[in-house]
Residue frames relative to the residue before (quaternion, step in Angstrom):
aa qw qx qy qz dx dy dz
M 1.0000 0.0000 0.0000 0.0000 0.00 0.00 0.00
L 0.6633 0.4762 -0.3371 0.4685 3.61 0.90 -0.70
K 0.5860 0.5779 -0.3600 0.4394 3.58 1.13 -0.53
I 0.6698 0.5022 -0.2820 0.4686 3.54 1.01 -0.79
I 0.6530 0.4786 -0.2923 0.5091 3.55 1.05 -0.87
W 0.6307 0.5197 -0.3338 0.4698 3.63 0.98 -0.51
H 0.6513 0.4755 -0.3067 0.5056 3.61 1.01 -0.74
L 0.6329 0.5101 -0.3537 0.4628 3.59 0.94 -0.66
I 0.6956 0.4698 -0.3096 0.4466 3.67 0.74 -0.83
L 0.6089 0.5687 -0.3044 0.4617 3.50 1.15 -0.80
S 0.6856 0.4500 -0.2856 0.4958 3.57 0.87 -1.03
T 0.6338 0.5019 -0.3554 0.4691 3.76 0.94 -0.66
V 0.6180 0.4903 -0.3651 0.4944 3.76 0.91 -0.67
I 0.7119 0.4861 -0.3169 0.3955 3.59 0.70 -0.93
A 0.6202 0.5276 -0.3051 0.4938 3.54 1.26 -0.84
T 0.6314 0.5203 -0.3351 0.4673 3.59 0.92 -0.79
V 0.7081 0.4391 -0.3130 0.4559 3.63 0.59 -0.90
C 0.6238 0.5096 -0.3679 0.4646 3.72 1.01 -0.69
V 0.6690 0.5078 -0.3250 0.4347 3.63 0.87 -0.75
F 0.5908 0.5565 -0.3162 0.4911 3.56 1.18 -0.79
L 0.6855 0.5047 -0.2695 0.4504 3.55 0.74 -1.13
V 0.6927 0.4540 -0.2695 0.4913 3.64 0.78 -1.04
W 0.6680 0.5164 -0.3148 0.4336 3.57 1.00 -0.76
S 0.8080 0.3797 -0.1529 0.4238 3.51 0.81 -1.13
L 0.6713 0.5223 -0.3224 0.4154 3.70 0.97 -0.86
P 0.6811 0.4786 -0.3717 0.4109 3.70 0.60 -0.86
T 0.6670 0.5258 -0.3342 0.4085 3.55 0.84 -0.77
A 0.7006 0.4751 -0.2713 0.4581 3.56 1.06 -0.78
V 0.6678 0.4883 -0.2762 0.4893 3.49 1.14 -0.80
N 0.8136 0.3893 -0.1751 0.3948 3.62 0.56 -0.97
K 0.6510 0.4940 -0.3331 0.4703 3.59 1.21 -0.17
P 0.4573 -0.6590 0.5165 0.2997 3.55 -1.06 0.71
P 0.5857 -0.5615 0.4284 0.3976 3.61 -1.13 0.43
I 0.4170 -0.7018 0.5401 0.2047 3.46 -1.27 0.61
N 0.3095 -0.7306 0.5642 0.2283 3.62 -0.71 0.94
Q 0.7130 -0.5058 0.3209 0.3644 3.43 -1.43 0.30
S 0.6088 0.5441 -0.3521 0.4575 3.65 1.02 -0.55
E 0.6857 0.4680 -0.3030 0.4680 3.58 0.87 -0.85
T 0.6201 0.5148 -0.3619 0.4685 3.64 1.03 -0.54
Q 0.6179 0.5336 -0.3457 0.4626 3.62 1.00 -0.82
K 0.6812 0.5021 -0.2921 0.4455 3.58 0.92 -0.98
A 0.6477 0.4897 -0.3345 0.4783 3.58 0.91 -0.76
Q 0.6427 0.5300 -0.3330 0.4419 3.60 0.91 -0.83
Q 0.6729 0.4893 -0.2913 0.4721 3.64 0.91 -0.92
A 0.6476 0.4824 -0.3353 0.4853 3.66 1.00 -0.77
D 0.6431 0.5268 -0.3419 0.4383 3.69 0.95 -0.71
H 0.7150 0.4324 -0.2672 0.4800 3.67 0.98 -0.66
K 0.5529 0.6140 -0.4497 0.3392 3.67 0.96 -0.28
D 0.8333 -0.1077 0.0849 0.5355 3.53 0.73 -0.95
F 0.5081 -0.6736 0.4209 0.3331 3.61 -0.91 0.82
A 0.6272 0.5390 -0.3498 0.4402 3.51 0.99 -0.78
F 0.6294 0.5276 -0.3332 0.4631 3.54 0.99 -0.80
S 0.6594 0.4911 -0.2995 0.4841 3.64 0.92 -1.01
F 0.6402 0.5270 -0.3495 0.4362 3.61 0.92 -0.75
G 0.6823 0.5081 -0.2510 0.4618 3.44 1.07 -0.90
L 0.5474 0.5971 -0.3187 0.4922 3.52 1.36 -0.61
V 0.6815 0.4557 -0.2969 0.4896 3.55 0.86 -1.14
W 0.6759 0.4497 -0.3610 0.4589 3.67 0.72 -0.72
R 0.6040 0.5345 -0.3633 0.4664 3.67 0.99 -0.59
K 0.6644 0.4734 -0.3261 0.4776 3.70 0.88 -0.80
I 0.6355 0.5459 -0.3025 0.4545 3.51 1.04 -0.68
G 0.6662 0.4885 -0.2906 0.4828 3.43 1.05 -0.89
T 0.6342 0.5361 -0.3299 0.4489 3.52 1.08 -0.86
F 0.6383 0.5322 -0.3223 0.4532 3.50 0.97 -1.00
I 0.6822 0.4812 -0.3150 0.4515 3.67 0.84 -0.95
H 0.6761 0.5232 -0.3166 0.4111 3.52 1.01 -0.79
E 0.6614 0.4905 -0.2767 0.4953 3.53 1.17 -0.81
N 0.7912 0.2734 -0.1586 0.5235 3.71 0.93 -0.67
K 0.1781 0.8268 -0.5219 0.1106 3.61 1.08 0.61
D 0.6919 0.4944 -0.3003 0.4320 3.57 0.92 -0.93
D 0.6230 0.4995 -0.3384 0.4978 3.66 1.11 -0.71
I 0.6836 0.4882 -0.3230 0.4360 3.61 0.80 -0.87
N 0.5726 0.5650 -0.3346 0.4908 3.62 1.27 -0.68
A 0.7009 0.4720 -0.2950 0.4460 3.56 0.77 -0.99
L 0.6356 0.5032 -0.3174 0.4920 3.59 1.02 -0.80
A 0.6455 0.5065 -0.3283 0.4680 3.57 0.81 -0.75
T 0.6305 0.5141 -0.3228 0.4836 3.62 1.01 -0.70
V 0.6514 0.4872 -0.3377 0.4736 3.65 0.92 -0.90
V 0.6632 0.5021 -0.3343 0.4430 3.61 0.79 -0.97
I 0.6659 0.4939 -0.3287 0.4523 3.60 0.89 -0.82
A 0.6355 0.5279 -0.3305 0.4563 3.62 1.05 -0.76
I 0.6153 0.5259 -0.3100 0.4987 3.62 1.07 -0.86
F 0.7081 0.4494 -0.2924 0.4596 3.58 0.72 -1.01
T 0.6301 0.5069 -0.3464 0.4754 3.64 1.00 -0.60
T 0.6362 0.4767 -0.3555 0.4916 3.64 1.00 -0.59
V 0.6190 0.5394 -0.3517 0.4497 3.62 0.93 -0.70
L 0.6375 0.5620 -0.2812 0.4457 3.51 1.05 -0.96
G 0.6559 0.5269 -0.2733 0.4663 3.47 1.09 -1.14
V 0.6497 0.5291 -0.3064 0.4517 3.56 0.93 -0.86
F 0.6840 0.4545 -0.2697 0.5028 3.59 0.92 -0.96
T 0.6200 0.5172 -0.3784 0.4528 3.61 0.98 -0.56
I 0.6394 0.4960 -0.3304 0.4858 3.68 0.89 -0.80
S 0.6153 0.5364 -0.3349 0.4706 3.57 0.95 -0.88
L 0.6994 0.4753 -0.2739 0.4582 3.55 0.76 -1.13
S 0.6498 0.4970 -0.3641 0.4451 3.69 0.89 -0.64
K 0.6362 0.5013 -0.3566 0.4656 3.67 1.00 -0.66
S 0.6662 0.5156 -0.3268 0.4284 3.53 0.93 -0.90
T 0.6376 0.5468 -0.3023 0.4507 3.45 1.14 -0.83
R 0.6559 0.5183 -0.2922 0.4645 3.55 1.02 -0.80
I 0.6365 0.5043 -0.3088 0.4951 3.56 1.11 -0.73
A 0.6526 0.4925 -0.3229 0.4767 3.59 1.00 -0.84
A 0.6337 0.5545 -0.3223 0.4325 3.72 0.97 -0.68
D 0.6716 0.4904 -0.2612 0.4901 3.46 1.14 -1.05
T 0.6302 0.5051 -0.3375 0.4836 3.62 0.98 -0.69
S 0.6542 0.4913 -0.3251 0.4743 3.74 0.95 -0.77
R 0.6777 0.4970 -0.3314 0.4288 3.48 0.87 -0.85
E 0.6356 0.5006 -0.3321 0.4849 3.61 1.11 -0.72
A 0.6571 0.4907 -0.3210 0.4737 3.66 0.92 -0.77
L 0.6413 0.5043 -0.3406 0.4673 3.62 0.97 -0.61
T 0.6326 0.5113 -0.3349 0.4755 3.56 0.97 -0.76
K 0.6627 0.4818 -0.3263 0.4714 3.60 0.87 -0.75
L 0.7290 0.4438 -0.2854 0.4362 3.60 0.80 -0.86
E 0.7503 0.4100 -0.2563 0.4509 3.62 0.98 -0.63
R 0.4995 0.6589 -0.4448 0.3443 3.56 1.23 0.00
A 0.5666 -0.5661 0.4700 0.3708 3.50 -1.33 0.30
F 0.0903 -0.7683 0.6335 0.0191 3.57 -0.99 0.87
V 0.0088 -0.8045 0.5909 -0.0606 3.49 -0.07 1.42
Y 0.0690 0.7943 -0.6000 0.0657 3.41 -1.02 1.05
N 0.5034 -0.6528 0.4546 0.3373 3.57 -1.18 0.43
K 0.2725 -0.7903 0.5342 0.1256 3.56 -0.67 1.11
G 0.8175 -0.0902 0.0689 0.5646 3.56 1.03 -0.41
L 0.1269 -0.7479 0.6495 0.0512 3.59 -1.11 0.55
E 0.0489 -0.8003 0.5966 -0.0339 3.50 -0.77 1.26
W 0.0022 -0.7904 0.6121 0.0231 3.54 -0.98 0.61
K 0.0360 -0.7813 0.6228 -0.0210 3.54 -1.15 0.68
A 0.5280 -0.6207 0.4721 0.3363 3.51 -1.22 0.49
Y 0.2088 -0.7695 0.5988 0.0756 3.55 -1.06 0.91
V 0.0158 -0.7597 0.6477 -0.0555 3.43 -0.98 1.05
N 0.1959 -0.7531 0.6238 0.0724 3.57 -0.85 1.11
S 0.3128 -0.7907 0.4961 0.1755 3.56 -0.49 1.15
V 0.6555 0.5283 -0.3250 0.4308 3.54 1.09 -0.54
R 0.7810 0.2898 -0.1498 0.5325 3.60 0.88 -1.02
K 0.4031 -0.7302 0.4550 0.3120 3.54 1.23 -0.27
D 0.3709 0.7285 -0.4994 0.2868 3.53 1.13 0.57
R 0.1181 -0.7768 0.6125 0.0868 3.53 -1.13 0.56
G 0.2082 0.7798 -0.5711 0.1497 3.67 -1.02 0.58
W 0.5149 -0.5995 0.5286 0.3099 3.44 -1.41 -0.45
V 0.1777 -0.7466 0.6334 0.0985 3.45 -1.18 0.78
F 0.0412 -0.8197 0.5705 0.0312 3.53 -0.75 1.06
T 0.1599 -0.8012 0.5763 0.0213 3.49 -1.00 0.96
A 0.1081 -0.7755 0.6207 0.0399 3.64 -0.55 1.13
E 0.2549 -0.7543 0.6011 0.0691 3.48 -1.16 1.08
W 0.0712 -0.8192 0.5689 0.0130 3.65 -0.27 1.19
H 0.0514 -0.7634 0.6435 0.0208 3.47 -1.25 0.84
N 0.3382 -0.6915 0.6115 0.1833 3.50 -1.36 0.53
G 0.2194 -0.7961 0.5632 0.0300 3.50 -0.66 1.35
G 0.6372 0.5387 -0.3384 0.4350 3.55 1.27 -0.22
T 0.6156 -0.5744 0.4061 0.3554 3.56 -1.28 0.17
T 0.7361 0.3452 -0.2623 0.5198 3.72 0.98 -0.29
Q 0.6167 -0.5453 0.4323 0.3680 3.54 -1.30 0.25
A 0.4284 -0.6742 0.5131 0.3141 3.47 -1.13 0.60
K 0.1695 -0.7825 0.5814 0.1447 3.47 -0.96 0.88
H 0.8407 0.0964 -0.1175 0.5197 3.48 -1.25 0.80
F 0.1299 0.7943 -0.5699 0.1654 3.56 0.85 1.07
L 0.0019 -0.8333 0.5502 -0.0538 3.54 -0.72 1.00
T 0.0373 -0.8054 0.5914 0.0110 3.63 -0.72 0.85
H 0.1386 -0.8132 0.5623 0.0571 3.55 -0.80 0.97
I 0.1506 -0.7908 0.5923 0.0329 3.53 -0.91 1.03
S 0.1370 -0.7800 0.6042 0.0881 3.52 -0.75 0.96
W 0.1283 0.8158 -0.5539 0.1064 3.63 -0.71 0.94
D 0.0383 -0.7717 0.6346 0.0172 3.55 -1.26 0.41
T 0.3934 -0.7075 0.5505 0.2043 3.47 -1.27 0.61
W 0.0960 -0.7649 0.6345 0.0567 3.52 -1.25 0.51
L 0.5401 -0.6240 0.4714 0.3111 3.39 -1.33 0.51
W 0.4947 -0.6364 0.4887 0.3337 3.50 -1.25 0.51
F 0.1433 -0.7901 0.5901 0.0843 3.33 -1.15 0.61
D 0.7025 -0.5312 0.2566 0.3980 3.57 -1.05 0.41
G 0.6207 0.5800 -0.3316 0.4104 3.58 1.12 -0.07
D 0.5651 0.6483 -0.3010 0.4121 3.49 1.40 -0.31
């Protein structure tokens, strides 16, 4: 994540430097120096009317764009390339995050939807058969499903053995 943020900051700084260079260098290099009389005329024209000065600003911007259209086009291409790279990096990061989220939700769904069989109770009582005179115990287990799906192949195993009665019983 820090690598992505570092790339984003670096691309923003590079784009800002490029915009500054394209905006400032061609105007200072390509324009002839203005003598004093032209400066005074420009100041007087700017103070006469706001609409005229606003139009003058737009005219200067239009002239700048017209004179430097190739440089502006190159800068826009560089900015678009950087932005496309940033979008590509974030798209890859987003696809990885989406895959992780999908795997996590799949695991959670499996855990939530599975059958959860538990023993709710275990009862035992003495057993006496009056005909054969057998004695013993009867165990009853009560099983419940706490999950949302049926238990498949539920198997319970009971180990038991018999023993002979002895005089202490």
